[in-house]
N, CA, C and O atoms as CSV, one atom per row, in Angstrom:
chain,resi,resn,atom,element,x,y,z
A,1,MET,N,N,21.876,10.951,4.691
A,1,MET,CA,C,22.494,11.971,5.309
A,1,MET,C,C,23.680,12.175,4.512
A,1,MET,O,O,24.502,11.279,4.321
A,2,PRO,N,N,23.792,13.501,3.983
A,2,PRO,CA,C,25.010,13.723,3.392
A,2,PRO,C,C,26.319,13.950,4.091
A,2,PRO,O,O,26.239,14.373,5.244
A,3,PHE,N,N,27.407,13.758,3.631
A,3,PHE,CA,C,28.652,14.162,4.579
A,3,PHE,C,C,28.790,15.610,4.739
A,3,PHE,O,O,29.473,15.945,5.706
A,4,SER,N,N,28.415,16.327,4.188
A,4,SER,CA,C,28.214,17.792,4.396
A,4,SER,C,C,27.590,18.512,5.575
A,4,SER,O,O,27.837,19.660,5.944
A,5,ALA,N,N,26.745,17.651,6.101
A,5,ALA,CA,C,26.005,18.017,7.342
A,5,ALA,C,C,26.827,18.163,8.418
A,5,ALA,O,O,27.981,17.735,8.402
A,6,ARG,N,N,26.324,18.751,9.397
A,6,ARG,CA,C,27.169,19.360,10.713
A,6,ARG,C,C,27.163,17.888,11.745
A,6,ARG,O,O,26.199,17.203,12.088
A,7,TRP,N,N,28.433,17.750,12.024
A,7,TRP,CA,C,28.250,16.842,13.150
A,7,TRP,C,C,29.038,17.426,14.391
A,7,TRP,O,O,30.091,18.062,14.442
A,8,ARG,N,N,28.156,16.987,15.389
A,8,ARG,CA,C,28.669,17.367,16.843
A,8,ARG,C,C,29.971,16.804,17.491
A,8,ARG,O,O,30.088,15.584,17.606
A,9,PRO,N,N,30.687,17.417,17.803
A,9,PRO,CA,C,32.328,17.162,18.323
A,9,PRO,C,C,32.347,15.798,19.242
A,9,PRO,O,O,33.200,14.911,19.202
A,10,GLU,N,N,31.200,15.865,20.067
A,10,GLU,CA,C,31.358,14.687,20.956
A,10,GLU,C,C,30.829,13.410,20.185
A,10,GLU,O,O,31.014,12.279,20.636
A,11,ALA,N,N,30.255,13.616,19.165
A,11,ALA,CA,C,29.504,12.457,18.478
A,11,ALA,C,C,30.667,12.069,16.999
A,11,ALA,O,O,30.274,11.322,16.103
A,12,THR,N,N,31.484,12.439,16.981
A,12,THR,CA,C,32.274,12.269,15.796
A,12,THR,C,C,34.001,11.555,16.408
A,12,THR,O,O,34.928,11.382,15.616
A,13,SER,N,N,34.086,11.300,17.615
A,13,SER,CA,C,35.019,10.438,18.004
A,13,SER,C,C,35.319,9.146,17.056
A,13,SER,O,O,36.415,8.720,16.692
A,14,LYS,N,N,33.948,8.626,16.752
A,14,LYS,CA,C,34.061,7.404,16.142
A,14,LYS,C,C,33.667,7.728,14.686
A,14,LYS,O,O,33.046,6.876,14.052
A,15,PHE,N,N,33.888,8.538,14.297
A,15,PHE,CA,C,33.473,9.186,12.657
A,15,PHE,C,C,34.182,7.966,11.865
A,15,PHE,O,O,33.414,7.229,11.247
A,16,ARG,N,N,35.526,7.682,11.820
A,16,ARG,CA,C,35.574,6.753,11.124
A,16,ARG,C,C,35.304,5.232,10.828
A,16,ARG,O,O,35.700,4.539,9.890
A,17,ARG,N,N,34.620,4.962,11.761
A,17,ARG,CA,C,33.954,3.658,12.237
A,17,ARG,C,C,32.672,4.040,11.519
A,17,ARG,O,O,32.452,3.231,10.617
A,18,ILE,N,N,31.655,5.088,11.614
A,18,ILE,CA,C,30.626,5.408,11.382
A,18,ILE,C,C,30.505,5.296,9.618
A,18,ILE,O,O,29.514,4.749,9.135
A,19,VAL,N,N,31.423,5.771,8.865
A,19,VAL,CA,C,31.363,6.096,7.548
A,19,VAL,C,C,30.685,4.930,6.936
A,19,VAL,O,O,29.591,5.038,6.382
A,20,PRO,N,N,31.406,3.690,7.046
A,20,PRO,CA,C,30.839,2.344,6.213
A,20,PRO,C,C,29.630,2.149,6.524
A,20,PRO,O,O,28.873,1.806,5.616
A,21,MET,N,N,29.105,2.307,7.872
A,21,MET,CA,C,27.887,1.940,8.143
A,21,MET,C,C,26.731,3.057,7.346
A,21,MET,O,O,25.606,2.727,6.972
A,22,LEU,N,N,27.212,4.136,7.240
A,22,LEU,CA,C,26.511,5.366,6.355
A,22,LEU,C,C,26.220,4.773,5.285
A,22,LEU,O,O,25.084,4.502,4.895
A,23,LEU,N,N,27.394,4.503,4.671
A,23,LEU,CA,C,27.455,4.390,3.093
A,23,LEU,C,C,26.480,3.143,2.856
A,23,LEU,O,O,25.600,3.238,2.000
A,24,ARG,N,N,26.628,2.000,3.592
A,24,ARG,CA,C,25.897,0.695,3.419
A,24,ARG,C,C,24.324,0.987,3.756
A,24,ARG,O,O,23.447,0.198,3.403
A,25,ALA,N,N,24.088,2.014,4.367
A,25,ALA,CA,C,22.530,2.325,4.580
A,25,ALA,C,C,22.119,3.163,3.513
A,25,ALA,O,O,20.934,3.485,3.415
A,26,GLY,N,N,23.071,3.594,2.611
A,26,GLY,CA,C,22.554,4.689,1.327
A,26,GLY,C,C,22.802,6.084,1.631
A,26,GLY,O,O,22.120,6.985,1.143
A,27,SER,N,N,23.738,6.272,2.406
A,27,SER,CA,C,24.018,7.788,2.664
A,27,SER,C,C,24.592,8.230,1.452
A,27,SER,O,O,25.109,7.422,0.681
A,28,ASP,N,N,24.544,9.544,1.195
A,28,ASP,CA,C,25.008,10.103,-0.022
A,28,ASP,C,C,26.424,10.462,0.115
A,28,ASP,O,O,26.869,10.974,1.142
A,29,MET,N,N,27.315,10.126,-1.190
A,29,MET,CA,C,28.890,10.273,-1.269
A,29,MET,C,C,29.147,11.391,-2.034
A,29,MET,O,O,28.511,11.679,-3.048
A,30,PRO,N,N,30.313,12.202,-1.452
A,30,PRO,CA,C,30.661,13.606,-2.308
A,30,PRO,C,C,31.160,12.745,-3.550
A,30,PRO,O,O,31.357,11.530,-3.575
A,31,SER,N,N,31.314,13.666,-4.565
A,31,SER,CA,C,31.867,13.388,-5.852
A,31,SER,C,C,33.671,13.468,-5.628
A,31,SER,O,O,34.236,13.930,-4.638
A,32,LEU,N,N,34.256,12.941,-6.718
A,32,LEU,CA,C,35.816,12.994,-6.377
A,32,LEU,C,C,36.520,14.537,-6.140
A,32,LEU,O,O,37.564,14.787,-5.537
A,33,ASP,N,N,35.434,15.634,-6.936
A,33,ASP,CA,C,35.981,17.046,-6.850
A,33,ASP,C,C,35.256,17.262,-5.615
A,33,ASP,O,O,35.990,17.964,-4.920
A,34,GLN,N,N,34.394,17.060,-5.118
A,34,GLN,CA,C,33.934,17.580,-3.875
A,34,GLN,C,C,34.622,16.658,-2.693
A,34,GLN,O,O,34.647,17.191,-1.584
A,35,LEU,N,N,35.098,15.533,-2.788
A,35,LEU,CA,C,36.097,14.948,-1.736
A,35,LEU,C,C,37.428,15.966,-1.706
A,35,LEU,O,O,37.765,16.556,-0.679
A,36,GLU,N,N,37.898,16.045,-2.556
A,36,GLU,CA,C,39.139,17.056,-2.514
A,36,GLU,C,C,39.073,18.420,-1.631
A,36,GLU,O,O,40.009,18.892,-0.985
A,37,GLN,N,N,37.867,18.901,-1.739
A,37,GLN,CA,C,37.709,20.240,-1.463
A,37,GLN,C,C,36.857,20.179,-0.072
A,37,GLN,O,O,36.575,21.243,0.479
A,38,THR,N,N,36.532,19.194,0.379
A,38,THR,CA,C,36.006,18.741,1.658
A,38,THR,C,C,36.758,18.646,3.011
A,38,THR,O,O,37.511,17.699,3.237
A,39,ALA,N,N,36.548,19.631,3.899
A,39,ALA,CA,C,36.991,19.403,5.367
A,39,ALA,C,C,36.219,18.903,5.956
A,39,ALA,O,O,35.158,19.506,6.119
A,40,PHE,N,N,36.394,17.615,6.527
A,40,PHE,CA,C,35.116,17.100,7.631
A,40,PHE,C,C,35.380,17.683,8.824
A,40,PHE,O,O,36.484,17.890,9.328
A,41,PRO,N,N,34.116,17.980,9.322
A,41,PRO,CA,C,34.132,18.667,10.577
A,41,PRO,C,C,34.111,18.009,11.583
A,41,PRO,O,O,33.002,17.646,11.975
A,42,PHE,N,N,35.157,17.671,12.256
A,42,PHE,CA,C,35.349,16.190,13.169
A,42,PHE,C,C,36.661,16.797,13.887
A,42,PHE,O,O,37.467,17.547,13.337
A,43,PHE,N,N,36.711,16.437,14.924
A,43,PHE,CA,C,38.220,16.626,15.795
A,43,PHE,C,C,38.961,15.263,15.802
A,43,PHE,O,O,38.275,14.306,16.161
A,44,SER,N,N,40.349,15.001,15.438
A,44,SER,CA,C,40.541,13.693,15.332
A,44,SER,C,C,41.806,13.677,16.547
A,44,SER,O,O,42.802,14.373,16.351
A,45,PRO,N,N,41.700,12.915,17.687
A,45,PRO,CA,C,42.544,12.991,18.786
A,45,PRO,C,C,43.936,12.144,18.471
A,45,PRO,O,O,44.829,11.928,19.291
A,46,PHE,N,N,43.903,11.703,17.039
A,46,PHE,CA,C,45.427,11.273,16.569
A,46,PHE,C,C,46.100,11.966,15.702
A,46,PHE,O,O,46.897,11.407,14.948
A,47,GLY,N,N,45.864,13.424,15.669
A,47,GLY,CA,C,46.662,14.112,14.912
A,47,GLY,C,C,46.342,14.441,13.609
A,47,GLY,O,O,47.192,14.976,12.897
A,48,GLY,N,N,45.197,14.186,13.186
A,48,GLY,CA,C,44.220,14.521,11.874
A,48,GLY,C,C,44.363,13.342,10.877
A,48,GLY,O,O,43.719,13.338,9.828
A,49,SER,N,N,45.286,12.257,11.245
A,49,SER,CA,C,45.091,11.061,10.181
A,49,SER,C,C,43.935,10.661,9.910
A,49,SER,O,O,43.742,10.315,8.744
A,50,ASP,N,N,42.854,10.581,10.842
A,50,ASP,CA,C,41.843,10.117,10.357
A,50,ASP,C,C,41.042,10.797,9.371
A,50,ASP,O,O,40.077,10.264,8.823
A,51,HIS,N,N,41.436,11.970,9.144
A,51,HIS,CA,C,40.756,12.995,8.149
A,51,HIS,C,C,41.628,12.201,6.527
A,51,HIS,O,O,40.980,12.327,5.488
A,52,GLN,N,N,42.736,11.603,6.453
A,52,GLN,CA,C,43.159,11.223,5.305
A,52,GLN,C,C,42.796,9.825,5.195
A,52,GLN,O,O,42.512,9.390,4.079
A,53,ILE,N,N,42.767,9.053,6.223
A,53,ILE,CA,C,42.316,7.810,5.789
A,53,ILE,C,C,40.552,7.706,5.351
A,53,ILE,O,O,40.177,7.112,4.341
A,54,ILE,N,N,39.772,8.279,6.150
A,54,ILE,CA,C,38.331,8.779,5.376
A,54,ILE,C,C,38.578,9.046,3.838
A,54,ILE,O,O,38.141,8.318,2.947
A,55,LYS,N,N,39.177,9.943,3.683
A,55,LYS,CA,C,39.336,10.637,2.292
A,55,LYS,C,C,39.970,9.170,1.167
A,55,LYS,O,O,39.422,8.899,0.099
A,56,ASN,N,N,40.694,8.715,1.496
A,56,ASN,CA,C,41.616,7.555,1.159
A,56,ASN,C,C,40.404,6.517,0.747
A,56,ASN,O,O,40.117,6.239,-0.418
A,57,TYR,N,N,39.787,6.026,1.847
A,57,TYR,CA,C,38.483,5.246,1.656
A,57,TYR,C,C,37.413,5.749,0.822
A,57,TYR,O,O,37.015,5.000,-0.071
A,58,LEU,N,N,37.017,6.592,0.923
A,58,LEU,CA,C,35.893,7.158,0.044
A,58,LEU,C,C,36.124,7.324,-1.649
A,58,LEU,O,O,35.243,7.413,-2.505
A,59,ARG,N,N,37.822,7.337,-1.863
A,59,ARG,CA,C,38.349,7.443,-2.905
A,59,ARG,C,C,38.369,6.007,-3.711
A,59,ARG,O,O,38.174,5.895,-4.921
A,60,LYS,N,N,38.574,5.206,-3.028
A,60,LYS,CA,C,38.757,3.529,-3.263
A,60,LYS,C,C,37.196,3.371,-3.563
A,60,LYS,O,O,36.970,2.706,-4.573
A,61,ILE,N,N,36.273,3.768,-3.002
A,61,ILE,CA,C,34.923,3.398,-3.244
A,61,ILE,C,C,34.438,4.282,-4.460
A,61,ILE,O,O,33.518,3.850,-5.155
A,62,LEU,N,N,34.965,5.389,-4.720
A,62,LEU,CA,C,34.218,6.109,-6.044
A,62,LEU,C,C,35.360,5.532,-7.293
A,62,LEU,O,O,35.131,5.664,-8.495
A,63,LEU,N,N,36.368,5.005,-6.840
A,63,LEU,CA,C,37.047,4.273,-8.212
A,63,LEU,C,C,36.756,3.096,-8.411
A,63,LEU,O,O,37.264,2.582,-9.408
A,64,SER,N,N,35.938,2.338,-7.638
A,64,SER,CA,C,35.481,1.034,-7.828
A,64,SER,C,C,34.762,0.727,-9.049
A,64,SER,O,O,34.868,-0.372,-9.593
A,65,GLY,N,N,33.950,1.769,-9.547
A,65,GLY,CA,C,33.245,1.537,-10.583
A,65,GLY,C,C,33.654,0.640,-11.602
A,65,GLY,O,O,34.854,0.619,-11.875
A,66,PRO,N,N,32.846,-0.132,-12.235
A,66,PRO,CA,C,33.327,-1.065,-13.359
A,66,PRO,C,C,33.505,-0.064,-14.760
A,66,PRO,O,O,34.110,-0.622,-15.676
A,67,GLY,N,N,33.150,1.031,-14.966
A,67,GLY,CA,C,33.438,1.822,-16.125
A,67,GLY,C,C,33.763,3.369,-15.755
A,67,GLY,O,O,34.237,3.574,-14.638
A,68,PRO,N,N,33.587,4.229,-16.430
A,68,PRO,CA,C,33.886,5.458,-16.454
A,68,PRO,C,C,33.458,6.285,-15.405
A,68,PRO,O,O,33.971,7.332,-15.009
A,69,GLY,N,N,32.248,5.576,-14.913
A,69,GLY,CA,C,31.293,6.175,-13.772
A,69,GLY,C,C,32.033,5.940,-12.436
A,69,GLY,O,O,33.025,5.239,-12.239
A,70,PRO,N,N,31.215,6.802,-11.432
A,70,PRO,CA,C,31.923,6.753,-10.101
A,70,PRO,C,C,31.415,5.104,-9.550
A,70,PRO,O,O,30.502,4.473,-10.083
A,71,GLY,N,N,32.091,4.704,-8.588
A,71,GLY,CA,C,31.622,3.371,-7.999
A,71,GLY,C,C,30.637,3.791,-6.868
A,71,GLY,O,O,30.446,4.936,-6.459
A,72,THR,N,N,30.070,2.680,-6.458
A,72,THR,CA,C,29.177,2.927,-5.255
A,72,THR,C,C,29.587,1.924,-3.899
A,72,THR,O,O,30.278,0.977,-4.275
A,73,TRP,N,N,29.428,1.920,-3.020
A,73,TRP,CA,C,29.451,0.959,-1.698
A,73,TRP,C,C,29.220,-0.311,-2.395
A,73,TRP,O,O,30.219,-1.021,-2.513
A,74,ALA,N,N,28.253,-0.695,-2.822
A,74,ALA,CA,C,27.837,-1.900,-3.516
A,74,ALA,C,C,29.126,-2.639,-4.490
A,74,ALA,O,O,29.606,-3.765,-4.615
A,75,THR,N,N,29.320,-1.434,-5.006
A,75,THR,CA,C,30.291,-2.190,-5.995
A,75,THR,C,C,31.968,-2.511,-5.339
A,75,THR,O,O,32.795,-3.385,-5.597
A,76,TYR,N,N,31.964,-1.362,-4.407
A,76,TYR,CA,C,33.408,-1.767,-3.517
A,76,TYR,C,C,33.268,-2.980,-2.788
A,76,TYR,O,O,34.181,-3.800,-2.690
A,77,GLU,N,N,32.007,-3.129,-2.214
A,77,GLU,CA,C,31.897,-4.233,-1.223
A,77,GLU,C,C,31.886,-5.615,-2.179
A,77,GLU,O,O,32.443,-6.632,-1.765
A,78,LYS,N,N,31.376,-5.592,-3.172
A,78,LYS,CA,C,31.594,-6.737,-4.346
A,78,LYS,C,C,32.861,-7.189,-4.690
A,78,LYS,O,O,33.112,-8.390,-4.792
A,79,ALA,N,N,33.823,-6.151,-4.910
A,79,ALA,CA,C,35.005,-6.329,-5.403
A,79,ALA,C,C,36.071,-6.846,-4.422
A,79,ALA,O,O,37.063,-7.518,-4.706
A,80,HIS,N,N,35.596,-6.312,-2.962
A,80,HIS,CA,C,36.621,-6.732,-1.863
A,80,HIS,C,C,36.030,-8.218,-1.528
A,80,HIS,O,O,36.876,-9.085,-1.305
A,81,ARG,N,N,34.718,-8.569,-1.475
A,81,ARG,CA,C,34.485,-10.116,-1.639
A,81,ARG,C,C,35.120,-11.064,-2.287
A,81,ARG,O,O,35.532,-12.164,-1.920
A,82,ALA,N,N,35.163,-10.301,-3.678
A,82,ALA,CA,C,35.752,-11.096,-4.640
A,82,ALA,C,C,37.285,-11.609,-4.701
A,82,ALA,O,O,37.699,-12.686,-5.130
A,83,ARG,N,N,38.013,-10.516,-4.142
A,83,ARG,CA,C,39.295,-10.813,-4.030
A,83,ARG,C,C,39.485,-11.684,-2.458
A,83,ARG,O,O,40.337,-12.572,-2.451
A,84,LEU,N,N,38.888,-11.486,-1.473
A,84,LEU,CA,C,38.762,-12.453,-0.545
A,84,LEU,C,C,38.510,-13.640,-0.864
A,84,LEU,O,O,39.334,-14.468,-0.477
A,85,THR,N,N,37.332,-14.136,-1.651
A,85,THR,CA,C,36.995,-15.227,-1.862
A,85,THR,C,C,37.964,-16.043,-3.082
A,85,THR,O,O,37.977,-17.236,-3.388
A,86,ALA,N,N,38.511,-15.240,-3.459
A,86,ALA,CA,C,39.576,-15.937,-4.680
A,86,ALA,C,C,40.635,-16.614,-3.692
A,86,ALA,O,O,41.194,-17.661,-4.020
A,87,ILE,N,N,40.918,-15.928,-2.359
A,87,ILE,CA,C,41.976,-16.694,-1.742
A,87,ILE,C,C,41.699,-17.843,-0.863
A,87,ILE,O,O,42.569,-18.551,-0.355
A,88,PHE,N,N,40.444,-17.978,-0.720
A,88,PHE,CA,C,39.844,-18.855,0.214
A,88,PHE,C,C,39.311,-20.407,-1.105
A,88,PHE,O,O,39.313,-21.623,-0.915
A,89,VAL,N,N,39.031,-19.806,-2.007
A,89,VAL,CA,C,38.636,-21.132,-2.874
A,89,VAL,C,C,39.554,-22.096,-3.338
A,89,VAL,O,O,38.990,-23.125,-3.712
A,90,PRO,N,N,40.819,-22.105,-3.441
A,90,PRO,CA,C,41.525,-23.057,-3.700
A,90,PRO,C,C,42.088,-23.603,-2.178
A,90,PRO,O,O,42.896,-24.528,-2.089
A,91,LYS,N,N,41.678,-23.071,-1.311
A,91,LYS,CA,C,41.805,-23.593,0.275
A,91,LYS,C,C,40.808,-24.458,0.675
A,91,LYS,O,O,41.012,-25.214,1.624
A,92,LEU,N,N,39.649,-24.453,0.023
A,92,LEU,CA,C,38.486,-25.197,0.369
A,92,LEU,C,C,37.772,-25.927,-0.850
A,92,LEU,O,O,36.636,-25.659,-1.241
A,93,PRO,N,N,38.327,-26.560,-1.205
A,93,PRO,CA,C,38.069,-27.638,-2.503
A,93,PRO,C,C,36.572,-28.071,-2.653
A,93,PRO,O,O,35.897,-28.053,-3.682
A,94,SER,N,N,36.171,-28.501,-1.274
A,94,SER,CA,C,35.074,-29.245,-0.916
A,94,SER,C,C,33.647,-28.305,-1.049
A,94,SER,O,O,32.568,-28.839,-1.309
A,95,LEU,N,N,33.782,-26.958,-0.853
A,95,LEU,CA,C,32.759,-25.995,-0.812
A,95,LEU,C,C,32.930,-25.149,-1.743
A,95,LEU,O,O,33.980,-24.569,-2.020
A,96,PRO,N,N,31.473,-25.013,-2.468
A,96,PRO,CA,C,31.301,-24.189,-3.992
A,96,PRO,C,C,31.958,-22.706,-3.408
A,96,PRO,O,O,32.207,-22.291,-2.276
A,97,ALA,N,N,32.090,-22.186,-4.665
A,97,ALA,CA,C,32.652,-20.767,-4.297
A,97,ALA,C,C,31.418,-19.664,-3.812
A,97,ALA,O,O,31.526,-18.809,-2.934
A,98,ASP,N,N,30.375,-19.919,-4.548
A,98,ASP,CA,C,29.377,-18.812,-3.761
A,98,ASP,C,C,29.009,-19.419,-2.349
A,98,ASP,O,O,28.608,-18.626,-1.496
A,99,ALA,N,N,29.097,-20.565,-2.077
A,99,ALA,CA,C,29.124,-20.660,-0.464
A,99,ALA,C,C,30.406,-19.865,0.288
A,99,ALA,O,O,30.237,-19.082,1.223
A,100,ILE,N,N,31.404,-20.126,-0.150
A,100,ILE,CA,C,32.779,-19.224,0.434
A,100,ILE,C,C,32.350,-17.820,0.435
A,100,ILE,O,O,32.483,-17.100,1.425
A,101,SER,N,N,31.828,-17.424,-0.692
A,101,SER,CA,C,31.607,-15.801,-0.829
A,101,SER,C,C,30.697,-15.410,0.197
A,101,SER,O,O,30.847,-14.395,0.877
A,102,HIS,N,N,29.656,-16.301,0.318
A,102,HIS,CA,C,28.720,-15.759,1.483
A,102,HIS,C,C,29.465,-15.905,2.686
A,102,HIS,O,O,29.322,-14.921,3.412
A,103,ILE,N,N,30.138,-16.699,3.109
A,103,ILE,CA,C,31.100,-16.971,4.271
A,103,ILE,C,C,31.837,-15.652,4.603
A,103,ILE,O,O,31.772,-14.900,5.575
A,104,VAL,N,N,32.616,-15.628,3.374
A,104,VAL,CA,C,33.332,-14.357,3.653
A,104,VAL,C,C,32.854,-12.898,3.852
A,104,VAL,O,O,33.376,-11.953,4.443
A,105,GLY,N,N,31.772,-13.011,3.214
A,105,GLY,CA,C,30.787,-11.576,3.372
A,105,GLY,C,C,30.082,-11.615,4.747
A,105,GLY,O,O,29.575,-10.580,5.181
A,106,LEU,N,N,30.032,-12.697,5.406
A,106,LEU,CA,C,29.462,-12.455,6.886
A,106,LEU,C,C,30.903,-12.515,7.946
A,106,LEU,O,O,30.794,-11.959,9.039
A,107,TRP,N,N,31.815,-12.982,7.703
A,107,TRP,CA,C,33.120,-12.889,8.518
A,107,TRP,C,C,34.019,-11.505,8.197
A,107,TRP,O,O,34.439,-10.864,9.160
A,108,ALA,N,N,34.281,-11.096,6.953
A,108,ALA,CA,C,35.254,-10.239,6.858
A,108,ALA,C,C,34.544,-8.773,6.808
A,108,ALA,O,O,35.277,-7.806,6.605
A,109,HIS,N,N,33.294,-8.593,6.965
A,109,HIS,CA,C,32.761,-6.771,7.209
A,109,HIS,C,C,33.284,-6.532,5.735
A,109,HIS,O,O,33.991,-5.526,5.674
A,110,THR,N,N,33.140,-7.118,4.669
A,110,THR,CA,C,33.700,-6.698,3.351
A,110,THR,C,C,33.082,-5.380,3.023
A,110,THR,O,O,31.929,-5.123,3.370
A,111,GLY,N,N,33.940,-4.417,2.260
A,111,GLY,CA,C,33.426,-3.145,2.344
A,111,GLY,C,C,33.865,-1.954,3.064
A,111,GLY,O,O,33.976,-0.786,2.693
A,112,TYR,N,N,34.148,-2.675,4.473
A,112,TYR,CA,C,34.380,-1.718,5.616
A,112,TYR,C,C,35.749,-1.307,5.829
A,112,TYR,O,O,36.073,-0.529,6.726
A,113,TYR,N,N,36.631,-1.878,4.927
A,113,TYR,CA,C,37.914,-1.206,4.763
A,113,TYR,C,C,38.512,-1.397,3.962
A,113,TYR,O,O,39.591,-0.816,3.847
């Protein structure tokens, strides 16, 4: 489902938490140009700060690509997991790095923030 779809106001109070789940499931992402022009159709009880948080999150995902192309949720999740794994590898020398990476992926919900 693309982000340009209409959302019901009563269903969007948790929009900020739903965005990572939609992206992980394969939802379409706007381009950087569309991101700057898009006004997300939801009501924010916190004075509009959710709008900027979602834009920043999507911008981080789009800029996570390895080259000049846009990043995807998978590349952002992989980079997030690698950063957290690098913290725990020296602290847990008896475990292999790939096992630590798997544990971090299950524990930290990598890519969701």
